Backbone and ligand atoms as CSV (ligand in chain L), in Angstrom:
chain,resi,resn,atom,element,x,y,z
A,1,MET,N,N,111.823,123.239,108.162
A,1,MET,CA,C,111.294,123.399,106.813
A,1,MET,C,C,109.988,122.617,106.654
A,2,ARG,N,N,108.991,123.250,106.069
A,2,ARG,CA,C,107.698,122.590,105.876
A,2,ARG,C,C,107.437,122.440,104.377
A,3,LEU,N,N,107.476,121.176,103.926
A,3,LEU,CA,C,107.329,120.904,102.502
A,3,LEU,C,C,106.215,119.902,102.249
A,4,VAL,N,N,105.557,120.060,101.104
A,4,VAL,CA,C,104.615,119.059,100.602
A,4,VAL,C,C,105.276,118.391,99.402
A,5,LEU,N,N,105.146,117.063,99.324
A,5,LEU,CA,C,105.667,116.328,98.173
A,5,LEU,C,C,104.499,115.904,97.299
A,6,LEU,N,N,104.549,116.297,96.043
A,6,LEU,CA,C,103.486,115.957,95.095
A,6,LEU,C,C,104.048,115.091,93.983
A,7,GLY,N,N,103.156,114.325,93.365
A,7,GLY,CA,C,103.588,113.515,92.224
A,7,GLY,C,C,102.716,112.286,92.150
A,8,PRO,N,N,102.707,111.618,91.009
A,8,PRO,CA,C,101.850,110.436,90.867
A,8,PRO,C,C,102.304,109.295,91.771
A,9,PRO,N,N,101.397,108.350,92.042
A,9,PRO,CA,C,101.817,107.172,92.797
A,9,PRO,C,C,102.953,106.484,92.030
A,10,GLY,N,N,103.964,106.011,92.761
A,10,GLY,CA,C,105.080,105.346,92.085
A,10,GLY,C,C,106.167,106.292,91.632
A,11,ALA,N,N,106.056,107.577,91.981
A,11,ALA,CA,C,107.068,108.553,91.543
A,11,ALA,C,C,108.329,108.503,92.411
A,12,GLY,N,N,108.270,107.716,93.484
A,12,GLY,CA,C,109.443,107.618,94.363
A,12,GLY,C,C,109.467,108.676,95.450
A,13,LYS,N,N,108.315,109.257,95.734
A,13,LYS,CA,C,108.223,110.300,96.779
A,13,LYS,C,C,108.669,109.760,98.142
A,14,GLY,N,N,108.204,108.545,98.465
A,14,GLY,CA,C,108.511,107.962,99.772
A,14,GLY,C,C,110.008,107.756,99.949
A,15,THR,N,N,110.639,107.215,98.922
A,15,THR,CA,C,112.094,106.969,98.968
A,15,THR,C,C,112.845,108.280,99.120
A,16,GLN,N,N,112.474,109.261,98.334
A,16,GLN,CA,C,113.140,110.567,98.413
A,16,GLN,C,C,112.848,111.250,99.749
A,17,ALA,N,N,111.632,111.072,100.245
A,17,ALA,CA,C,111.255,111.711,101.509
A,17,ALA,C,C,112.124,111.190,102.654
A,18,LEU,N,N,112.424,109.882,102.633
A,18,LEU,CA,C,113.253,109.314,103.701
A,18,LEU,C,C,114.637,109.958,103.713
A,19,LEU,N,N,115.238,110.092,102.521
A,19,LEU,CA,C,116.570,110.716,102.420
A,19,LEU,C,C,116.523,112.173,102.858
A,20,LEU,N,N,115.501,112.838,102.379
A,20,LEU,CA,C,115.361,114.271,102.625
A,20,LEU,C,C,115.076,114.554,104.106
A,21,ALA,N,N,114.276,113.706,104.721
A,21,ALA,CA,C,113.919,113.891,106.133
A,21,ALA,C,C,115.184,113.847,106.990
A,22,GLU,N,N,116.083,112.925,106.626
A,22,GLU,CA,C,117.320,112.800,107.383
A,22,GLU,C,C,118.190,114.046,107.182
A,23,LYS,N,N,118.288,114.490,105.932
A,23,LYS,CA,C,119.144,115.640,105.644
A,23,LYS,C,C,118.600,116.936,106.238
A,24,LEU,N,N,117.278,117.071,106.244
A,24,LEU,CA,C,116.685,118.318,106.743
A,24,LEU,C,C,116.318,118.223,108.225
A,25,ASN,N,N,116.435,116.999,108.760
A,25,ASN,CA,C,116.115,116.769,110.173
A,25,ASN,C,C,114.673,117.155,110.544
A,26,VAL,N,N,113.763,116.719,109.688
A,26,VAL,CA,C,112.332,116.905,109.969
A,26,VAL,C,C,111.630,115.568,109.717
A,27,PRO,N,N,110.485,115.313,110.370
A,27,PRO,CA,C,109.829,114.021,110.165
A,27,PRO,C,C,109.185,113.883,108.781
A,28,HIS,N,N,109.217,112.651,108.290
A,28,HIS,CA,C,108.529,112.294,107.046
A,28,HIS,C,C,107.135,111.817,107.449
A,29,ILE,N,N,106.115,112.542,107.030
A,29,ILE,CA,C,104.744,112.168,107.382
A,29,ILE,C,C,104.032,111.703,106.117
A,30,SER,N,N,103.835,110.386,106.024
A,30,SER,CA,C,103.198,109.803,104.848
A,30,SER,C,C,101.821,109.288,105.248
A,31,THR,N,N,100.776,109.826,104.616
A,31,THR,CA,C,99.419,109.366,104.957
A,31,THR,C,C,99.253,107.887,104.588
A,32,GLY,N,N,99.861,107.461,103.461
A,32,GLY,CA,C,99.784,106.038,103.086
A,32,GLY,C,C,100.408,105.166,104.172
A,33,ASP,N,N,101.590,105.564,104.688
A,33,ASP,CA,C,102.244,104.794,105.759
A,33,ASP,C,C,101.392,104.796,107.027
A,34,LEU,N,N,100.794,105.943,107.342
A,34,LEU,CA,C,99.954,106.014,108.548
A,34,LEU,C,C,98.746,105.082,108.408
A,35,PHE,N,N,98.139,105.083,107.209
A,35,PHE,CA,C,97.009,104.163,106.990
A,35,PHE,C,C,97.468,102.716,107.108
A,36,ARG,N,N,98.612,102.388,106.473
A,36,ARG,CA,C,99.085,100.995,106.510
A,36,ARG,C,C,99.419,100.564,107.942
A,37,ALA,N,N,99.957,101.484,108.748
A,37,ALA,CA,C,100.236,101.146,110.151
A,37,ALA,C,C,98.926,100.858,110.887
A,38,ASN,N,N,97.906,101.670,110.629
A,38,ASN,CA,C,96.602,101.450,111.261
A,38,ASN,C,C,95.969,100.134,110.811
A,39,ILE,N,N,96.152,99.809,109.526
A,39,ILE,CA,C,95.616,98.538,109.017
A,39,ILE,C,C,96.336,97.383,109.724
A,40,GLY,N,N,97.649,97.495,109.844
A,40,GLY,CA,C,98.442,96.455,110.497
A,40,GLY,C,C,98.030,96.245,111.941
A,41,GLU,N,N,97.666,97.340,112.607
A,41,GLU,CA,C,97.287,97.246,114.024
A,41,GLU,C,C,95.799,96.939,114.193
A,42,GLY,N,N,95.068,96.925,113.080
A,42,GLY,CA,C,93.635,96.609,113.155
A,42,GLY,C,C,92.808,97.667,113.867
A,43,THR,N,N,93.238,98.927,113.814
A,43,THR,CA,C,92.456,99.993,114.462
A,43,THR,C,C,91.175,100.264,113.646
A,44,PRO,N,N,90.154,100.901,114.264
A,44,PRO,CA,C,88.934,101.245,113.505
A,44,PRO,C,C,89.255,102.099,112.270
A,45,LEU,N,N,90.214,103.018,112.417
A,45,LEU,CA,C,90.626,103.848,111.266
A,45,LEU,C,C,91.176,102.959,110.154
A,46,GLY,N,N,91.997,101.987,110.532
A,46,GLY,CA,C,92.583,101.069,109.550
A,46,GLY,C,C,91.525,100.243,108.846
A,47,VAL,N,N,90.562,99.759,109.634
A,47,VAL,CA,C,89.489,98.938,109.046
A,47,VAL,C,C,88.710,99.766,108.029
A,48,GLU,N,N,88.424,101.025,108.375
A,48,GLU,CA,C,87.669,101.875,107.449
A,48,GLU,C,C,88.493,102.193,106.196
A,49,ALA,N,N,89.776,102.515,106.401
A,49,ALA,CA,C,90.614,102.940,105.274
A,49,ALA,C,C,90.882,101.804,104.282
A,50,LYS,N,N,90.961,100.589,104.792
A,50,LYS,CA,C,91.423,99.467,103.962
A,50,LYS,C,C,90.574,99.264,102.705
A,51,GLN,N,N,89.259,99.377,102.863
A,51,GLN,CA,C,88.387,99.131,101.702
A,51,GLN,C,C,88.685,100.117,100.561
A,52,TYR,N,N,88.982,101.361,100.909
A,52,TYR,CA,C,89.276,102.368,99.883
A,52,TYR,C,C,90.650,102.113,99.267
A,53,ILE,N,N,91.635,101.843,100.131
A,53,ILE,CA,C,93.002,101.633,99.655
A,53,ILE,C,C,93.066,100.428,98.720
A,54,ASP,N,N,92.381,99.346,99.090
A,54,ASP,CA,C,92.403,98.141,98.268
A,54,ASP,C,C,91.790,98.388,96.889
A,55,ALA,N,N,90.888,99.361,96.796
A,55,ALA,CA,C,90.239,99.656,95.516
A,55,ALA,C,C,90.968,100.766,94.753
A,56,GLY,N,N,92.001,101.336,95.373
A,56,GLY,CA,C,92.706,102.443,94.705
A,56,GLY,C,C,91.930,103.747,94.759
A,57,GLU,N,N,90.956,103.810,95.681
A,57,GLU,CA,C,90.173,105.043,95.849
A,57,GLU,C,C,90.767,105.876,96.976
A,58,LEU,N,N,90.363,107.134,97.054
A,58,LEU,CA,C,90.812,107.955,98.172
A,58,LEU,C,C,89.987,107.645,99.411
A,59,VAL,N,N,90.641,107.595,100.537
A,59,VAL,CA,C,89.953,107.477,101.823
A,59,VAL,C,C,89.219,108.819,102.021
A,60,PRO,N,N,87.998,108.797,102.585
A,60,PRO,CA,C,87.268,110.073,102.728
A,60,PRO,C,C,88.101,111.153,103.435
A,61,THR,N,N,87.922,112.376,102.961
A,61,THR,CA,C,88.760,113.483,103.439
A,61,THR,C,C,88.618,113.754,104.932
A,62,ASP,N,N,87.400,113.616,105.504
A,62,ASP,CA,C,87.269,113.927,106.936
A,62,ASP,C,C,88.131,112.994,107.780
A,63,VAL,N,N,88.123,111.698,107.406
A,63,VAL,CA,C,88.923,110.699,108.128
A,63,VAL,C,C,90.415,111.020,107.978
A,64,THR,N,N,90.823,111.292,106.738
A,64,THR,CA,C,92.237,111.541,106.442
A,64,THR,C,C,92.725,112.815,107.126
A,65,ALA,N,N,91.917,113.859,107.054
A,65,ALA,CA,C,92.331,115.152,107.604
A,65,ALA,C,C,92.476,115.084,109.119
A,66,ARG,N,N,91.586,114.317,109.765
A,66,ARG,CA,C,91.678,114.165,111.222
A,66,ARG,C,C,92.995,113.481,111.607
A,67,MET,N,N,93.349,112.471,110.813
A,67,MET,CA,C,94.594,111.738,111.074
A,67,MET,C,C,95.806,112.664,110.890
A,68,VAL,N,N,95.788,113.468,109.839
A,68,VAL,CA,C,96.906,114.388,109.572
A,68,VAL,C,C,97.007,115.447,110.662
A,69,LYS,N,N,95.849,115.984,111.055
A,69,LYS,CA,C,95.837,117.029,112.090
A,69,LYS,C,C,96.495,116.507,113.364
A,70,SER,N,N,96.115,115.298,113.775
A,70,SER,CA,C,96.672,114.806,115.038
A,70,SER,C,C,98.162,114.497,114.873
A,71,ARG,N,N,98.572,114.055,113.687
A,71,ARG,CA,C,100.007,113.797,113.477
A,71,ARG,C,C,100.810,115.103,113.506
A,72,LEU,N,N,100.243,116.147,112.924
A,72,LEU,CA,C,100.960,117.443,112.888
A,72,LEU,C,C,101.063,118.068,114.275
A,73,GLU,N,N,100.192,117.599,115.183
A,73,GLU,CA,C,100.246,118.139,116.543
A,73,GLU,C,C,101.288,117.440,117.417
A,74,GLU,N,N,101.867,116.357,116.906
A,74,GLU,CA,C,102.921,115.686,117.678
A,74,GLU,C,C,104.162,116.577,117.705
A,75,GLU,N,N,104.923,116.402,118.779
A,75,GLU,CA,C,106.018,117.335,119.054
A,75,GLU,C,C,107.048,117.444,117.930
A,76,ASP,N,N,107.386,116.293,117.344
A,76,ASP,CA,C,108.467,116.312,116.337
A,76,ASP,C,C,108.113,117.146,115.106
A,77,ALA,N,N,106.808,117.349,114.866
A,77,ALA,CA,C,106.411,118.132,113.691
A,77,ALA,C,C,106.543,119.635,113.941
A,78,GLY,N,N,106.898,119.992,115.182
A,78,GLY,CA,C,107.072,121.410,115.510
A,78,GLY,C,C,108.233,122.041,114.765
A,79,SER,N,N,109.230,121.206,114.403
A,79,SER,CA,C,110.415,121.741,113.722
A,79,SER,C,C,110.257,121.757,112.203
A,80,GLY,N,N,109.126,121.238,111.725
A,80,GLY,CA,C,108.894,121.174,110.282
A,80,GLY,C,C,108.446,119.776,109.909
A,81,PHE,N,N,108.223,119.550,108.624
A,81,PHE,CA,C,107.766,118.214,108.175
A,81,PHE,C,C,107.853,118.101,106.664
A,82,LEU,N,N,107.884,116.849,106.232
A,82,LEU,CA,C,107.734,116.548,104.803
A,82,LEU,C,C,106.423,115.799,104.693
A,83,LEU,N,N,105.459,116.395,104.081
A,83,LEU,CA,C,104.141,115.791,103.965
A,83,LEU,C,C,104.066,115.040,102.629
A,84,ASP,N,N,103.904,113.733,102.727
A,84,ASP,CA,C,103.953,112.859,101.549
A,84,ASP,C,C,102.591,112.162,101.409
A,85,GLY,N,N,101.842,112.520,100.375
A,85,GLY,CA,C,100.537,111.871,100.164
A,85,GLY,C,C,99.366,112.700,100.658
A,86,PHE,N,N,99.646,113.833,101.244
A,86,PHE,CA,C,98.612,114.772,101.676
A,86,PHE,C,C,99.132,116.171,101.441
A,87,PRO,N,N,98.385,117.070,100.828
A,87,PRO,CA,C,97.030,116.869,100.307
A,87,PRO,C,C,97.022,116.109,98.982
A,88,ARG,N,N,95.874,115.498,98.697
A,88,ARG,CA,C,95.694,114.777,97.448
A,88,ARG,C,C,94.544,115.363,96.633
A,89,THR,N,N,93.880,116.365,97.184
A,89,THR,CA,C,92.803,117.059,96.472
A,89,THR,C,C,92.903,118.543,96.845
A,90,VAL,N,N,92.240,119.376,96.040
A,90,VAL,CA,C,92.241,120.814,96.343
A,90,VAL,C,C,91.555,121.060,97.684
A,91,GLU,N,N,90.496,120.290,97.966
A,91,GLU,CA,C,89.812,120.434,99.264
A,91,GLU,C,C,90.789,120.147,100.416
A,92,GLN,N,N,91.581,119.102,100.272
A,92,GLN,CA,C,92.562,118.782,101.325
A,92,GLN,C,C,93.616,119.873,101.445
A,93,ALA,N,N,93.985,120.493,100.314
A,93,ALA,CA,C,94.970,121.592,100.360
A,93,ALA,C,C,94.403,122.766,101.154
A,94,GLN,N,N,93.097,122.997,100.981
A,94,GLN,CA,C,92.471,124.088,101.735
A,94,GLN,C,C,92.452,123.772,103.227
A,95,ILE,N,N,92.196,122.496,103.551
A,95,ILE,CA,C,92.199,122.085,104.968
A,95,ILE,C,C,93.598,122.260,105.556
A,96,LEU,N,N,94.614,121.854,104.794
A,96,LEU,CA,C,95.992,122.007,105.278
A,96,LEU,C,C,96.321,123.478,105.499
A,97,ALA,N,N,95.917,124.319,104.565
A,97,ALA,CA,C,96.191,125.759,104.700
A,97,ALA,C,C,95.550,126.296,105.985
A,98,GLU,N,N,94.327,125.828,106.272
A,98,GLU,CA,C,93.650,126.277,107.506
A,98,GLU,C,C,94.362,125.782,108.757
A,99,LEU,N,N,94.783,124.500,108.714
A,99,LEU,CA,C,95.505,123.944,109.876
A,99,LEU,C,C,96.771,124.743,110.158
A,100,LEU,N,N,97.496,125.092,109.089
A,100,LEU,CA,C,98.745,125.839,109.258
A,100,LEU,C,C,98.460,127.263,109.725
A,101,GLU,N,N,97.442,127.848,109.134
A,101,GLU,CA,C,97.110,129.225,109.485
A,101,GLU,C,C,96.778,129.360,110.974
A,102,GLU,N,N,96.048,128.364,111.475
A,102,GLU,CA,C,95.707,128.375,112.919
A,102,GLU,C,C,96.953,128.424,113.788
A,103,LYS,N,N,98.043,127.853,113.268
A,103,LYS,CA,C,99.299,127.838,114.038
A,103,LYS,C,C,100.221,128.980,113.626
A,104,GLY,N,N,99.762,129.817,112.695
A,104,GLY,CA,C,100.594,130.924,112.216
A,104,GLY,C,C,101.757,130.449,111.343
A,105,LEU,N,N,101.582,129.304,110.682
A,105,LEU,CA,C,102.659,128.744,109.860
A,105,LEU,C,C,102.317,128.797,108.374
A,106,THR,N,N,103.361,128.707,107.538
A,106,THR,CA,C,103.141,128.597,106.095
A,106,THR,C,C,104.033,127.482,105.551
A,107,LEU,N,N,103.723,127.045,104.332
A,107,LEU,CA,C,104.574,126.057,103.671
A,107,LEU,C,C,105.782,126.760,103.082
A,108,ASP,N,N,106.939,126.069,103.081
A,108,ASP,CA,C,108.127,126.629,102.423
A,108,ASP,C,C,108.148,126.292,100.941
A,109,GLY,N,N,107.435,125.253,100.547
A,109,GLY,CA,C,107.404,124.898,99.134
A,109,GLY,C,C,106.689,123.582,98.899
A,110,VAL,N,N,106.448,123.322,97.625
A,110,VAL,CA,C,105.774,122.100,97.209
A,110,VAL,C,C,106.632,121.452,96.130
A,111,LEU,N,N,107.232,120.319,96.473
A,111,LEU,CA,C,108.078,119.621,95.498
A,111,LEU,C,C,107.191,118.768,94.609
A,112,ASN,N,N,107.292,118.963,93.304
A,112,ASN,CA,C,106.490,118.163,92.379
A,112,ASN,C,C,107.394,117.214,91.606
A,113,PHE,N,N,107.216,115.916,91.841
A,113,PHE,CA,C,108.023,114.888,91.179
A,113,PHE,C,C,107.427,114.568,89.816
A,114,GLU,N,N,108.179,114.901,88.769
A,114,GLU,CA,C,107.680,114.704,87.398
A,114,GLU,C,C,108.220,113.397,86.821
A,115,ILE,N,N,107.303,112.587,86.302
A,115,ILE,CA,C,107.698,111.261,85.819
A,115,ILE,C,C,106.667,110.760,84.823
A,116,SER,N,N,107.108,109.951,83.852
A,116,SER,CA,C,106.159,109.471,82.849
A,116,SER,C,C,105.342,108.298,83.394
A,117,THR,N,N,104.145,108.118,82.829
A,117,THR,CA,C,103.252,107.048,83.272
A,117,THR,C,C,103.904,105.677,83.135
A,118,ASP,N,N,104.636,105.451,82.030
A,118,ASP,CA,C,105.282,104.149,81.825
A,118,ASP,C,C,106.206,103.801,82.982
A,119,VAL,N,N,106.993,104.789,83.410
A,119,VAL,CA,C,107.955,104.531,84.484
A,119,VAL,C,C,107.243,104.282,85.811
A,120,VAL,N,N,106.168,105.023,86.093
A,120,VAL,CA,C,105.489,104.795,87.386
A,120,VAL,C,C,104.827,103.416,87.429
A,121,VAL,N,N,104.250,102.979,86.324
A,121,VAL,CA,C,103.611,101.654,86.313
A,121,VAL,C,C,104.679,100.584,86.546
A,122,GLU,N,N,105.808,100.729,85.871
A,122,GLU,CA,C,106.934,99.808,86.038
A,122,GLU,C,C,107.372,99.759,87.510
A,123,ARG,N,N,107.528,100.935,88.121
A,123,ARG,CA,C,107.994,100.992,89.514
A,123,ARG,C,C,106.991,100.367,90.459
A,124,MET,N,N,105.705,100.635,90.227
A,124,MET,CA,C,104.689,100.098,91.137
A,124,MET,C,C,104.607,98.582,91.022
A,125,LEU,N,N,104.699,98.064,89.796
A,125,LEU,CA,C,104.625,96.607,89.634
A,125,LEU,C,C,105.834,95.944,90.290
A,126,ALA,N,N,106.995,96.615,90.241
A,126,ALA,CA,C,108.209,96.059,90.850
A,126,ALA,C,C,108.123,96.085,92.371
A,127,ARG,N,N,107.382,97.064,92.938
A,127,ARG,CA,C,107.286,97.259,94.376
A,127,ARG,C,C,106.438,96.159,95.025
A,128,GLY,N,N,105.405,95.714,94.298
A,128,GLY,CA,C,104.619,94.566,94.747
A,128,GLY,C,C,103.816,94.758,96.018
A,129,ARG,N,N,103.387,95.998,96.298
A,129,ARG,CA,C,102.537,96.217,97.461
A,129,ARG,C,C,101.159,95.615,97.186
A,130,GLU,N,N,100.383,95.373,98.259
A,130,GLU,CA,C,99.085,94.705,98.070
A,130,GLU,C,C,98.164,95.478,97.112
A,131,ASP,N,N,98.273,96.829,97.167
A,131,ASP,CA,C,97.417,97.635,96.274
A,131,ASP,C,C,98.141,97.985,94.974
A,132,ASP,N,N,99.138,97.171,94.618
A,132,ASP,CA,C,99.906,97.426,93.395
A,132,ASP,C,C,99.591,96.440,92.270
A,133,ASN,N,N,98.366,95.885,92.225
A,133,ASN,CA,C,98.045,95.064,91.045
A,133,ASN,C,C,97.547,95.983,89.934
A,134,GLU,N,N,97.548,95.445,88.704
A,134,GLU,CA,C,97.388,96.320,87.541
A,134,GLU,C,C,96.086,97.123,87.528
A,135,GLU,N,N,94.991,96.470,87.934
A,135,GLU,CA,C,93.690,97.159,87.907
A,135,GLU,C,C,93.668,98.309,88.927
A,136,VAL,N,N,94.189,98.028,90.117
A,136,VAL,CA,C,94.179,99.051,91.167
A,136,VAL,C,C,95.147,100.188,90.797
A,137,ILE,N,N,96.282,99.834,90.198
A,137,ILE,CA,C,97.242,100.858,89.759
A,137,ILE,C,C,96.565,101.799,88.757
A,138,ARG,N,N,95.825,101.194,87.819
A,138,ARG,CA,C,95.152,102.010,86.795
A,138,ARG,C,C,94.184,102.991,87.468
A,139,ASN,N,N,93.465,102.493,88.466
A,139,ASN,CA,C,92.507,103.366,89.157
A,139,ASN,C,C,93.230,104.465,89.939
A,140,ARG,N,N,94.342,104.103,90.606
A,140,ARG,CA,C,95.063,105.119,91.367
A,140,ARG,C,C,95.609,106.210,90.459
A,141,LEU,N,N,96.023,105.820,89.235
A,141,LEU,CA,C,96.518,106.838,88.302
A,141,LEU,C,C,95.380,107.741,87.821
A,142,LYS,N,N,94.199,107.142,87.636
A,142,LYS,CA,C,93.039,107.946,87.221
A,142,LYS,C,C,92.673,108.934,88.333
A,143,VAL,N,N,92.647,108.428,89.577
A,143,VAL,CA,C,92.341,109.304,90.719
A,143,VAL,C,C,93.389,110.417,90.799
A,144,TYR,N,N,94.655,110.074,90.568
A,144,TYR,CA,C,95.718,111.092,90.590
A,144,TYR,C,C,95.428,112.170,89.545
A,145,ASN,N,N,95.134,111.724,88.309
A,145,ASN,CA,C,94.897,112.696,87.230
A,145,ASN,C,C,93.694,113.584,87.502
A,146,ASP,N,N,92.622,112.966,88.012
A,146,ASP,CA,C,91.381,113.719,88.218
A,146,ASP,C,C,91.437,114.618,89.454
A,147,GLU,N,N,91.996,114.075,90.539
A,147,GLU,CA,C,91.857,114.764,91.843
A,147,GLU,C,C,93.124,115.477,92.306
A,148,THR,N,N,94.287,114.859,92.025
A,148,THR,CA,C,95.520,115.374,92.635
A,148,THR,C,C,96.270,116.329,91.706
A,149,LYS,N,N,96.288,116.012,90.413
A,149,LYS,CA,C,97.027,116.855,89.474
A,149,LYS,C,C,96.624,118.330,89.515
A,150,PRO,N,N,95.331,118.632,89.716
A,150,PRO,CA,C,94.941,120.051,89.808
A,150,PRO,C,C,95.676,120.828,90.895
A,151,LEU,N,N,96.309,120.100,91.842
A,151,LEU,CA,C,97.064,120.789,92.887
A,151,LEU,C,C,98.269,121.536,92.327
A,152,ILE,N,N,98.762,121.098,91.171
A,152,ILE,CA,C,99.933,121.770,90.586
A,152,ILE,C,C,99.554,123.221,90.250
A,153,ASP,N,N,98.374,123.384,89.662
A,153,ASP,CA,C,97.897,124.755,89.379
A,153,ASP,C,C,97.537,125.478,90.665
A,154,HIS,N,N,96.920,124.734,91.573
A,154,HIS,CA,C,96.492,125.328,92.843
A,154,HIS,C,C,97.678,125.957,93.571
A,155,TYR,N,N,98.817,125.245,93.593
A,155,TYR,CA,C,99.970,125.761,94.336
A,155,TYR,C,C,100.799,126.766,93.526
A,156,GLY,N,N,100.611,126.786,92.213
A,156,GLY,CA,C,101.218,127.825,91.365
A,156,GLY,C,C,102.691,128.052,91.607
A,157,ASP,N,N,103.033,129.256,92.033
A,157,ASP,CA,C,104.439,129.655,92.191
A,157,ASP,C,C,105.176,128.903,93.291
A,158,ALA,N,N,104.428,128.254,94.191
A,158,ALA,CA,C,105.090,127.513,95.279
A,158,ALA,C,C,105.671,126.184,94.789
A,159,ILE,N,N,105.305,125.786,93.563
A,159,ILE,CA,C,105.758,124.501,93.019
A,159,ILE,C,C,107.240,124.552,92.637
A,160,VAL,N,N,107.969,123.543,93.113
A,160,VAL,CA,C,109.368,123.343,92.725
A,160,VAL,C,C,109.400,121.995,92.005
A,161,SER,N,N,109.649,122.002,90.687
A,161,SER,CA,C,109.596,120.750,89.928
A,161,SER,C,C,110.918,120.006,89.968
A,162,VAL,N,N,110.807,118.678,90.071
A,162,VAL,CA,C,112.002,117.829,90.084
A,162,VAL,C,C,111.779,116.694,89.083
A,163,ASP,N,N,112.777,116.473,88.230
A,163,ASP,CA,C,112.737,115.341,87.307
A,163,ASP,C,C,112.949,114.066,88.129
A,164,ALA,N,N,111.912,113.209,88.192
A,164,ALA,CA,C,111.951,112.039,89.085
A,164,ALA,C,C,112.296,110.744,88.351
A,165,GLU,N,N,112.894,110.868,87.151
A,165,GLU,CA,C,113.342,109.659,86.452
A,165,GLU,C,C,114.844,109.526,86.634
A,166,GLY,N,N,115.278,108.317,86.976
A,166,GLY,CA,C,116.706,108.075,87.178
A,166,GLY,C,C,116.948,107.347,88.477
A,167,GLY,N,N,118.189,107.378,88.942
A,167,GLY,CA,C,118.550,106.653,90.164
A,167,GLY,C,C,118.217,107.456,91.413
A,168,VAL,N,N,118.139,106.751,92.543
A,168,VAL,CA,C,117.745,107.365,93.811
A,168,VAL,C,C,118.667,108.538,94.191
A,169,GLU,N,N,119.991,108.308,94.119
A,169,GLU,CA,C,120.947,109.347,94.520
A,169,GLU,C,C,120.907,110.547,93.570
A,170,GLU,N,N,120.774,110.208,92.283
A,170,GLU,CA,C,120.708,111.238,91.247
A,170,GLU,C,C,119.496,112.161,91.498
A,171,ILE,N,N,118.368,111.543,91.803
A,171,ILE,CA,C,117.148,112.324,92.040
A,171,ILE,C,C,117.291,113.124,93.341
A,172,ASN,N,N,117.898,112.508,94.362
A,172,ASN,CA,C,118.118,113.234,95.619
A,172,ASN,C,C,118.975,114.478,95.378
A,173,GLY,N,N,119.975,114.334,94.529
A,173,GLY,CA,C,120.822,115.485,94.189
A,173,GLY,C,C,120.007,116.603,93.555
A,174,ARG,N,N,119.084,116.211,92.683
A,174,ARG,CA,C,118.228,117.234,92.032
A,174,ARG,C,C,117.317,117.910,93.048
A,175,VAL,N,N,116.809,117.105,93.996
A,175,VAL,CA,C,115.918,117.659,95.021
A,175,VAL,C,C,116.681,118.690,95.852
A,176,MET,N,N,117.893,118.315,96.301
A,176,MET,CA,C,118.677,119.220,97.147
A,176,MET,C,C,119.001,120.502,96.374
A,177,ALA,N,N,119.366,120.335,95.100
A,177,ALA,CA,C,119.694,121.506,94.278
A,177,ALA,C,C,118.466,122.404,94.120
A,178,ALA,N,N,117.305,121.753,93.886
A,178,ALA,CA,C,116.076,122.526,93.701
A,178,ALA,C,C,115.718,123.316,94.962
A,179,LEU,N,N,116.105,122.750,96.125
A,179,LEU,CA,C,115.820,123.434,97.394
A,179,LEU,C,C,116.932,124.411,97.764
A,180,GLY,N,N,117.959,124.484,96.909
A,180,GLY,CA,C,119.075,125.392,97.163
A,180,GLY,C,C,119.987,124.902,98.283
A,181,LYS,N,N,120.057,123.552,98.444
A,181,LYS,CA,C,120.877,122.989,99.542
A,181,LYS,C,C,122.149,122.339,98.999
L,1,AMP,P1,P,100.289,106.085,99.127
L,1,AMP,O1,O,101.120,105.242,100.041
L,1,AMP,O2,O,100.539,107.558,99.277
L,1,AMP,O3,O,100.354,105.617,97.688
L,1,AMP,O4,O,98.771,105.891,99.595
L,1,AMP,C1,C,98.148,104.618,99.527
L,1,AMP,C2,C,96.643,104.781,99.574
L,1,AMP,O5,O,96.253,105.425,100.797
L,1,AMP,C3,C,96.047,105.653,98.480
L,1,AMP,O6,O,95.845,104.947,97.277
L,1,AMP,C4,C,94.723,106.089,99.118
L,1,AMP,O7,O,93.781,105.035,99.085
L,1,AMP,C5,C,95.126,106.275,100.578
L,1,AMP,N1,N,95.532,107.674,100.832
L,1,AMP,C6,C,96.791,108.124,101.110
L,1,AMP,N2,N,96.792,109.463,101.289
L,1,AMP,C7,C,95.512,109.876,101.127
L,1,AMP,C8,C,94.868,111.134,101.164
L,1,AMP,N3,N,95.556,112.280,101.376
L,1,AMP,N4,N,93.539,111.184,100.947
L,1,AMP,C9,C,92.838,110.054,100.725
L,1,AMP,N5,N,93.375,108.831,100.649
L,1,AMP,C10,C,94.703,108.736,100.837
C-alpha cells in the first residue's frame, strides 16, 4: 500500500505512521526523521537542512526531493510506503507523481489528519523537540497554511480524512476504519 500522510505539524502523523507501518507491513518514510538523522550524523545534507529546520522553514525542494527519491529506491519501499512529511507543497506533489509514474506506480490514498490549531500547539510544546519553541512553531504553522494546506484541494478525491483529536489507539482505530481495514 502506498499512502501519503497529510496534516499540520503536531497532528500526530509520526505516531500514527509507526502503528500503521507495522500493521500494513510497509516502511514509514518521514522526511523530518531523515533530516534529523542526517543532522545527527553531520552529513552535508544535514548541515544544509539544519538552518531551515531551526527556523521552521521548508528545506529547498531540490534537496528534499533528491533525498526522497533515493529513499524510495531502497528495496523495502518496493512493497509500499507511508510517506510522512512529503510532499509539503504542490510542487513536491508533482515531483512525487513523476517519480511514481516512472515506476508505473500510483498512490492508494492520502490520509489527512484533521486537528485544531490549539491542540497542535499544545502537542508540539509537550513534545519539546529543538524546533518546537513557540516562535518556530508559529512559523511552521504559517508555512503549513500557506504551502501545505493547498495539497488537500490538489489531491481532491484521493483524500481520506481522519479526526486526529483524541487518544493514540482511538485515532489508530479511525485510521484503520477509514482505510477499510
Ligand atoms: P517534520 O518532522 O515533518 O515536522 O519536519 C521537520 C522539519 O523538516 C520541517 O519543519 C522542515 O523544515 C523540514 N522538512 C520536512 N519535510 C520537508 C519537506 N517535504 N520539504 C521541505 N522541508 C521539509
